[in-house]
C-alpha positions as a Markdown table, in Angstrom:
| # | Residue | x | y | z |
|---|---|---|---|---|
| 1 | Unk | 0.0 | 0.0 | 0.0 |
| 2 | Unk | 1.3 | 3.5 | -0.9 |
| 3 | Unk | 1.8 | 6.1 | 1.8 |
| 4 | Unk | -0.9 | 8.4 | 0.4 |
| 5 | Unk | -3.4 | 5.6 | 0.4 |
| 6 | Unk | -2.6 | 4.6 | 3.9 |
| 7 | Unk | -2.8 | 8.2 | 5.1 |
| 8 | Unk | -6.2 | 8.5 | 3.5 |
| 9 | Unk | -7.5 | 5.3 | 5.2 |
| 10 | Unk | -6.1 | 6.5 | 8.5 |
| 11 | Unk | -7.7 | 10.0 | 8.3 |
| 12 | Unk | -11.0 | 8.3 | 7.3 |
| 13 | Unk | -10.7 | 6.1 | 10.4 |
| 14 | Unk | -10.1 | 9.1 | 12.7 |
| 15 | Unk | -13.2 | 10.8 | 11.1 |
| 16 | Unk | -15.2 | 7.6 | 11.8 |
| 17 | Unk | -14.2 | 7.8 | 15.4 |
| 18 | Unk | -15.0 | 11.4 | 15.8 |
| 19 | Unk | -18.5 | 10.8 | 14.3 |
| 20 | Unk | -18.9 | 7.7 | 16.5 |
| 21 | Unk | -19.9 | 5.8 | 13.4 |
| 22 | Unk | -19.6 | 2.4 | 15.0 |
| 23 | Unk | -21.2 | 0.4 | 12.2 |
| 24 | Unk | -18.4 | 1.7 | 9.8 |
| 25 | Unk | -15.6 | 0.8 | 12.2 |
| 26 | Unk | -15.1 | -2.6 | 10.4 |
| 27 | Unk | -14.1 | -0.8 | 7.2 |
| 28 | Unk | -10.9 | 0.3 | 9.0 |
| 29 | Unk | -10.3 | -2.2 | 11.8 |
| 30 | Unk | -9.4 | -5.9 | 11.3 |
| 31 | Unk | -11.7 | -8.6 | 12.8 |
| 32 | Unk | -8.7 | -9.8 | 14.8 |
| 33 | Unk | -7.3 | -6.5 | 16.0 |
| 34 | Unk | -5.1 | -6.4 | 19.1 |
| 35 | Unk | -4.6 | -3.4 | 21.4 |
| 36 | Unk | -1.4 | -3.2 | 23.5 |
| 37 | Unk | -0.8 | -6.9 | 22.8 |
| 38 | Unk | -4.3 | -7.9 | 24.0 |
| 39 | Unk | -6.4 | -9.6 | 21.3 |
| 40 | Unk | -9.7 | -7.7 | 21.4 |
| 41 | Unk | -11.2 | -8.5 | 18.0 |
| 42 | Unk | -13.4 | -5.9 | 16.3 |
| 43 | Unk | -16.2 | -6.2 | 18.8 |
| 44 | Unk | -13.9 | -5.7 | 21.8 |
| 45 | Unk | -12.1 | -2.8 | 20.1 |
| 46 | Unk | -15.5 | -1.2 | 19.4 |
| 47 | Unk | -16.6 | -1.7 | 23.0 |
| 48 | Unk | -13.3 | -0.1 | 24.2 |
| 49 | Unk | -14.0 | 3.0 | 22.0 |
| 50 | Unk | -17.6 | 3.2 | 23.0 |
| 51 | Unk | -16.5 | 3.2 | 26.7 |
| 52 | Unk | -14.0 | 6.0 | 26.0 |
| 53 | Unk | -16.9 | 8.1 | 24.6 |
| 54 | Unk | -19.1 | 7.4 | 27.6 |
| 55 | Unk | -16.3 | 8.4 | 29.9 |
| 56 | Unk | -15.4 | 11.5 | 27.8 |
| 57 | Unk | -18.6 | 12.7 | 26.0 |
| 58 | Unk | -16.7 | 15.5 | 24.2 |
| 59 | Unk | -13.9 | 13.3 | 23.0 |
| 60 | Unk | -12.4 | 14.2 | 19.6 |
| 61 | Unk | -9.3 | 12.8 | 18.0 |
| 62 | Unk | -6.9 | 15.4 | 16.5 |
| 63 | Unk | -3.9 | 14.3 | 14.5 |
| 64 | Unk | -0.9 | 16.4 | 15.6 |
| 65 | Unk | 1.8 | 14.3 | 13.9 |
| 66 | Unk | 1.5 | 11.5 | 11.4 |
| 67 | Unk | 4.4 | 9.3 | 10.2 |
| 68 | Unk | 3.8 | 6.6 | 7.6 |
| 69 | Unk | 6.0 | 3.7 | 6.8 |
| 70 | Unk | 3.7 | 1.1 | 5.2 |
| 71 | Unk | 2.3 | -1.1 | 6.6 |
| 72 | Unk | 2.8 | 1.0 | 9.8 |
| 73 | Unk | 1.7 | 4.4 | 11.0 |
| 74 | Unk | 3.0 | 6.3 | 14.0 |
| 75 | Unk | 0.9 | 9.2 | 15.2 |
| 76 | Unk | 0.6 | 11.7 | 18.0 |
| 77 | Unk | -3.0 | 12.4 | 18.8 |
| 78 | Unk | -4.0 | 15.5 | 20.7 |
| 79 | Unk | -7.0 | 15.7 | 23.1 |
| 80 | Unk | -8.7 | 18.6 | 24.8 |
| 81 | Unk | -11.7 | 17.2 | 26.7 |
| 82 | Unk | -13.6 | 16.9 | 29.9 |
| 83 | Unk | -13.8 | 13.3 | 31.3 |
| 84 | Unk | -16.9 | 13.0 | 33.5 |
| 85 | Unk | -15.3 | 11.0 | 36.3 |
| 86 | Unk | -12.2 | 9.0 | 36.8 |
| 87 | Unk | -9.9 | 8.7 | 33.9 |
| 88 | Unk | -6.7 | 6.7 | 34.0 |
| 89 | Unk | -7.3 | 6.3 | 37.7 |
| 90 | Unk | -7.3 | 10.1 | 38.1 |
| 91 | Unk | -10.3 | 12.0 | 39.5 |
| 92 | Unk | -10.8 | 14.4 | 36.6 |
| 93 | Unk | -14.5 | 14.8 | 37.4 |
| 94 | Unk | -15.5 | 17.1 | 34.5 |
| 95 | Unk | -12.4 | 19.3 | 34.5 |
| 96 | Unk | -11.0 | 20.2 | 31.1 |
| 97 | Unk | -7.7 | 18.5 | 30.4 |
| 98 | Unk | -5.3 | 18.5 | 27.4 |
| 99 | Unk | -3.0 | 15.6 | 26.7 |
| 100 | Unk | -1.5 | 13.5 | 23.9 |
| 101 | Unk | -1.5 | 9.9 | 23.0 |
| 102 | Unk | 1.4 | 8.3 | 21.0 |
| 103 | Unk | 0.1 | 5.4 | 18.9 |
| 104 | Unk | 1.6 | 2.9 | 16.5 |
| 105 | Unk | -0.6 | 1.0 | 14.1 |
| 106 | Unk | 0.2 | -1.9 | 12.0 |
| 107 | Unk | -2.1 | -2.6 | 9.0 |
| 108 | Unk | -3.0 | -6.0 | 7.4 |
| 109 | Unk | -5.3 | -6.3 | 4.4 |
| 110 | Unk | -5.8 | -2.5 | 4.4 |
| 111 | Unk | -7.1 | -2.6 | 8.0 |
| 112 | Unk | -5.7 | -1.8 | 11.4 |
| 113 | Unk | -4.5 | -5.1 | 12.8 |
| 114 | Unk | -2.3 | -4.0 | 15.8 |
| 115 | Unk | -2.4 | -0.9 | 18.0 |
| 116 | Unk | 0.2 | 0.1 | 20.5 |
| 117 | Unk | -0.8 | 3.1 | 22.6 |
| 118 | Unk | 0.7 | 5.3 | 25.3 |
| 119 | Unk | -1.2 | 8.2 | 26.9 |
| 120 | Unk | 0.7 | 11.0 | 28.5 |
| 121 | Unk | -0.8 | 10.6 | 32.0 |
| 122 | Unk | 1.8 | 12.9 | 33.5 |
| 123 | Unk | 0.4 | 15.8 | 31.5 |
| 124 | Unk | -3.1 | 15.2 | 32.9 |
| 125 | Unk | -1.7 | 14.9 | 36.5 |
| 126 | Unk | 0.0 | 18.3 | 36.1 |
| 127 | Unk | -3.4 | 19.9 | 35.3 |
| 128 | Unk | -5.3 | 18.5 | 38.3 |
């Protein structure tokens, strides 16, 4: 897959998340997706994302940096949001916080197959 094509697929995936278009998620995510080495499958991955949006109703994914080396993508996602309660074991309780997530994706058959994610929890702690 070419870089431009992979970038287009990834940007469409982020748009899908921001719309919370869960029925379309399977267009971008493999049936056997794993997150941080945990096999979740598409239904488990969807459940994880739906839970994220329940905990953070104003959640929006913003691409701050995108590096593409097919079949992999590395990205830095920026968030400015208000989690309603506890987030990452921190009592955020409706306060607005800004933080980043560094994520690596590996694609297989034009879909996300592996996701490795690290959230900058220290940035959140500094705001509380």
